[in-house]
C-alpha positions, 0 to 999 in steps of 0.5 A: 499500500502506498502512502501519500507524500508528506507535506514538507511544510509539516516538518516545521508547521502545524496544519489547521483545516476546515474540511468540506464546508458546504455552503449555498451561495450565488456564484457564477457568470451565467444568467441562470447562475445569477438567479439561484444559489449553487452548492459549493464545497470549501476547504481551507488549510492553514500552516502555522509554525510550530514555534507559534502554535504549540501551546504551553498552557493549554489555552486557546489564545496560544493557537489559531482558533478554528473559528477564525477560518470559518468566520473568515469564509463566512464574512467573504460569502456575506458580501454577495454574488461572486462570478468566479471560483478563482475570485472566491479562493483568492479572497479567502486566501488573502484574508487568512494570510493576513493572520500574523501566525499563518505562514501559508495557506491552501484554499479550494472550492468545488461545485459538485452539481455542475456536471452529472458525469463528474464528482465536482469542478473546482479551483485550488490555490496555495501561497506562502508568506 
């Protein structure tokens, strides 16, 4: 059995994630997409250096709170219609990278209901400070 390769960032970072966050939003460039919400699956991975994310007193303020990830996504979604998945990913990525403890992030979106013959169509973006 083969194992997936180890993410090299995990040698120095802790990865926090928001996995398969399902939302219904107005997204798309076609007229029919502008009239109805679509299901979108969002994934966010944050990479936080171990030296700033290893709790010494077992207290929440010593780490990046998971609520930060979900709140950041929800805030972006609340701003209204989005034409492109690329724009959504880039906007979320920019906001999570603004956190002083986050060194790198990966954001992906997927529209699972676009084509009947595939699981989903989507976009993924990664950036490191």
